N, C-alpha and C positions, 0 to 999 in steps of 0.2 A: 813594140811588144809591151804587154803589161808587166808591172813589177813582179819579179820572181824571188823565191827564197835565196837563189844564188846572188841576186843583186843585193839583198839585205846582208848576206854573209860577207860579200865584198865590202859593203859599207862599214861593217863591223871592223874589218881589218884597217880601213882608212881611218877610222875613229880612234884606234888604239893609241894611247898616249896623249890624246887631245881632248877627250871627253871622259867625264867621270862615270864609272860604273856605280851608279847610285845605290844606296842601301835599299833592300827589299825585305821588309821584316813584318812580322805579325803584330797587329794591334789588338791586344786582349780586350781592352775596354770597348773599342768600337765593335769588336766581334760580339761581345755580350749584348750591346745595345741592339744590333741588327739581327742577331741570331744566326750569323754566318761566320766562318773563319776568314777574317779579312787580313790580307797582306798588302802593305802600302809600299809603292815604288816612289821614292822621294826625288822626283825630277826637279823639284824646287831647289835642290842643293847643287845643281849644275852651276858652273861659274857665272853664267848669265841668268841663273835662276829659272831656267825653263828647258824642256825637252827640245825646243826649237833649234838649238844649236847643233843637234845631231844632224838634221837634214841640211842645215847651212854648211856644216863642216864637210859633209859628203859631197855636196854640189860644188862648193868652191874649190875643193881639192881636185875634183874632176876638171873644172874650168881652168884652174891654174896650170894643170898638166897640159892643157890644150892651148896655152899661151894667152889666155884672157887676162887683162890687167885692170879692168874697171867694171864694176857691177852696180846695178840699181835694184832696189827692192821696195815693196810697199808693205807696210805692217802697222798694226796698232801697238807694237812694242817688242814682243818676244822674238819674233822672226827678225825684226830689225836689229836687235842686240846680237843675235846669233850671227847674222851676216856681217855686221860691223866688226865684231870681235875676231872672227876667223879671216875676214878680209885683211884686217890689220896684221894678224899673225902671219899671213901668207904674202904680205907686201902688196896687196891689191887696193885700189881706190874704191870706196863704197859711198854711194848716195842713197839715202833712205827717205822715202815719202811717207809721211804719217798723217792720219786725220787730225784735225785741230783739237778734237776732244781727248786725244791720247793723254793718259796720266803723266804728270810732270816727271815722276821718277823714271819712267821708261824713256822719255825724251832725253833727259840729262845723262842717263847711263849709256844710251846709244851714242850721243856726242862724245862721251868719255872714252869710247872705244875708237875714236878718231874718224867717225863717219861724218859726212856732210848731211845735215837733216833739213828737209823741206816740209813744212806743215801746210797741208792743202785739203780742203773739203771737210764735210761733216760726216762722211761715211767711208767705209773701206772701198766701196765701189768708185766714189769720186777720187779718192787717193790713188786707186789702181789706174784709172784712166789717165791721170796726170803723170804717173810714173811711166806708163807706156810712151806718152808723148816726149817726156824727158829722155827716155832711153834712145828714141830715134834722133832727137836733137843732138845728144852728146855722145852718141855711138857707144852706149853702155849695154852690157848684157843683163837682161832682166832675170832676176832670181825669184820665181814664184813662191809664195809662202806655203802652198800645199799641192797644187796641181802640176807636179813634175815628178818624173820617175825617180830621179836621184834624191829628191827631198823625201818622197814616200819611203824609199829604201832606207834612208838615214833614220827616219822616225821608227821604222820597224825594228831597229836594233833594241828598242826598249823591251819588246816581247822576248827577244832572244835571251836577254839578261834575266828577265823574270822567270822564264821556264828553265833556265840553267840553274837558278837558285832553288826554285820550287817546281819540280817537273810535273807534279800531279795536281795542278790547278784544275778546277772545274769551270771557272768563269773568269773572263777578263772584262773589266768595266772601264770604258774610255770616253772622255768628253769629246765632242765634235764641234769644230768650227767649220773649216773647209773640208776636213776629213783626212788630212795627211797622216796624222798619228794613228787614227783608227784603221785606215786602209793599210798602212805599213804593218801594224801589229796583226791585223787579220791575215795577211799573207804569211807573216812569220810564224804565227801560232796555229794556222789552220789544221785542226785535227778533228775527227768526228766527235770526240768526247769533250771538246772545249767549247763552251757557250760564250759567244762574243757579243757584248752589249754596248751600244753607243748611247751617249747621253747628250742631249742638246737643250739649250735654253728655250723656254716657252716663247720668248719674244723673238727668237731667231731660228725657226724650225726649217731652215732652208734644205737641209739634207733629207729630213723626213718628207718634206713636200716633194723633193726630187725622186727619192727612192720609192715612196709609196703612192705617188701620183696625187697627193693632197694639195689643197690650196689654203692652208692655214695662214692667217694674217701675220705679217711681219711687223715687229715693233721698231722703235727708233733708237732705243738705248737699253742697256742692261749692265748690271754690276759685273757680269762676266764678259767684259768687252773683248777679251782674247778670243772668244768664240762667237762674236757678233758678226757673222758672215752672211751676207744677203743672198749670195748665189753659190750653190754647191759646185765643187770642181767636177769636171767631166771624168778625169781619170779616177779620182777618188770615189765618185758616185758609182762607177762601173764595178769597182772592187767591193765597195760596201754593199751594193745591191746583191752581189753574188756570195760574199763570204760572211756577212754579219747577220747574226740570228735575231737581234731585237734592237729597236731604237726607242728610247724613253725621253720624255720631256720633264723638265723641272722649272718651277717658277722662281721669282726673285727671292721670296721668303725662304724657300728651300735652300737656295745657294747661300744666302746670308747665314742661315743656321749652320750649314756645313762649314763655312769659313770659321765661324766662332767655335764649333766643336773641335776642329783641328788645332786651333789656337789654344784652347783650354785643355784638351785631353792629350794631344800629341806634342804640344809646345812647339808647333811648327807653323810658319807663316805661309799661307797658300792664298793665291788670288781667286777671284770668283770662278774663272774658267777651270782652274785646277781643282776646285772643290765640287764641281758639278756631279762627278761620279759618286761621291759620298752622298750628296744631296739625293740622288736617285735611289741609293740603297736605303736611306732613312725613310724616303717617301714610299718605297715599294719593298718593304722587308720580306714579304711573302715570296717575292720573285727570286730571292737569293738565300732563303732560309736553309741551313744545313749544308751549304756549299762552301768550297774553298775558293775564295775570290781574290784575284789580283786586281788592285785598284791603283791607277796612276794619278799621283798628285803632280799635274803637268807643269805647274809654274807657281812662282811666289812673288811676282812683281806687282804688288798692289800699292796703290797710292795711300800714303799714311792718313790723309784726311778721310778717305773712304773707309779705311780700316777702323778709324776712330768712330765713324758713324755706325758701322756695322756692330761694333762692340757695344756702343751705347744703346742701339735699338734692340740688340739681343738681351741686354740687361733689363730693358723695359718689358719685353715680352715675357721674361722669366720672373718678373715682379721684383727683381733685385734693385731696380731703380723705379720709383713710383711717385706719381703726383697725387697728393691728397689735399682735399679742401676741408678746412675746419671752420665752422661758423660759431662765433662767440660774441659775448658782450665786449664792446670796445672800451675797456677800463685798464688802468695801469696794472701790470703784473700778469695779464692774461697770456701774453706770449711766453713768458717764463714758465707758466703753469703747463702750457701745451708742450713746449720743448722738453720740460722735465718729464712729462708723461711719456713722450716719445723715447727719450733716453732710457727711462726705466724699463721700457719694453725692448730695449736692445737695438734700436734703429739709430741711424745717423742722419742728421739734417744737412742736406746738400745746399738747398736754396730756400729762402723765405720771401713771400710776396704778400703785402697787405693790400686788400681790395676794399676801399671804402666807397668810391663813387660808382663803379660799375657793378652794382649788386642790387638785388630785389629785397635785401634784408632791411629791417627798420634802421633808421638813421643812427641809433646808438649801438648798432651791431656792426661786425666786420667779418668779412671772409678772409681767411688766412690760407694761402696756398703754400704747401710744403713739398719740396722734392726730397724724397727720403731714399737712403740706401738701406736695403734690407737683405736678409739671407734667402729670400724667395717668397713665393705666394703664401705658403702657410704662415711664415713669419709676418708678412704684411697683414694678414687677417688678424694675427694676435695684436699688432700695433693698433689697428682700427678698433678692436674690442677694448683695448686699454683706454683709448680716447673716449669711447662711448661710456665706459664705466666711470670716467672722470667727469662726465656730464656734458661732453661736447657732441655736437652733430658733425660727424666726419664721414667722408666717402672718397673712394678713389676716383680720380678724373682720368678719362680715357681720351 
């Protein structure tokens, strides 16, 4: 039988005392930006930093009651941590198969919960096939990351909590990988007056292809690796096709921007998959304008190096970090004059590179490349104007 509201209510009972009822609060700043009243569900504050432990807790509690002592799971990280943590709590052995590209922070945290970790394959599909083989070899029970009724029911408890806190929501916005979260929430929240919207990464439109009968191309990687699922679940597809009103796509730049917005505005750390919903709202503000929207921040397990790259790239797009080339006579004191001009304009010099050989300038001239920290594009324009007024040829390098 398909997942029912009774299954989700039973899951909520099983989760009591083991899962955090995460904050669900309005973001005034994001609401102003999008033009909708946005309420954020901070699932990145769960103990394993993801909603995934809801489904894992529900499934493992059920298996433990039936005498199962060993489980195996396949995951890019969040499901892995949820299974590992709750298996440890219940005294069960857990073996987790993860793709080789999985961020190190997720691998180490999974091991930290006492699970045995095996890295295999370059995709979730390759890891899943290996996990099924190991399950047979070692007589372990496979815990699917999304296509399982108990998993779907556990994830659906997110919607119960959101509607208990803010009963009159107009819209729910949920990211989609395999569809467990969206399917569970759609069952839990299905009312005629609630608009349910799923969001998928442009590079992995598997659910949109499945539900809408499209054949959009699949990518090989995304910064939202938590929703990089190549094949939609059968159970989740059936629920989403029936209960979900709209499916949207977001590209890599949208997701990067959303991660940075949540970091700067909400002071909260959210991974790419968790930021996809906000990315869709910023990309399609007219779709949500004037509505009361519940938005799930589904996880916060992001690799620190990836986060650093996103922050830096975001600063470049905003003009807060800029590369400027200044052409000048190669004489003593010229660099001091350039940096003095930049400082007087209120910018900070991050890097300096002299280019004498690889340039089309006359031999007695030099190209000086500066990496500058500014307050944004208007300020960068003021810095360039100051350099021009000082007699230099200066332009931003893209």
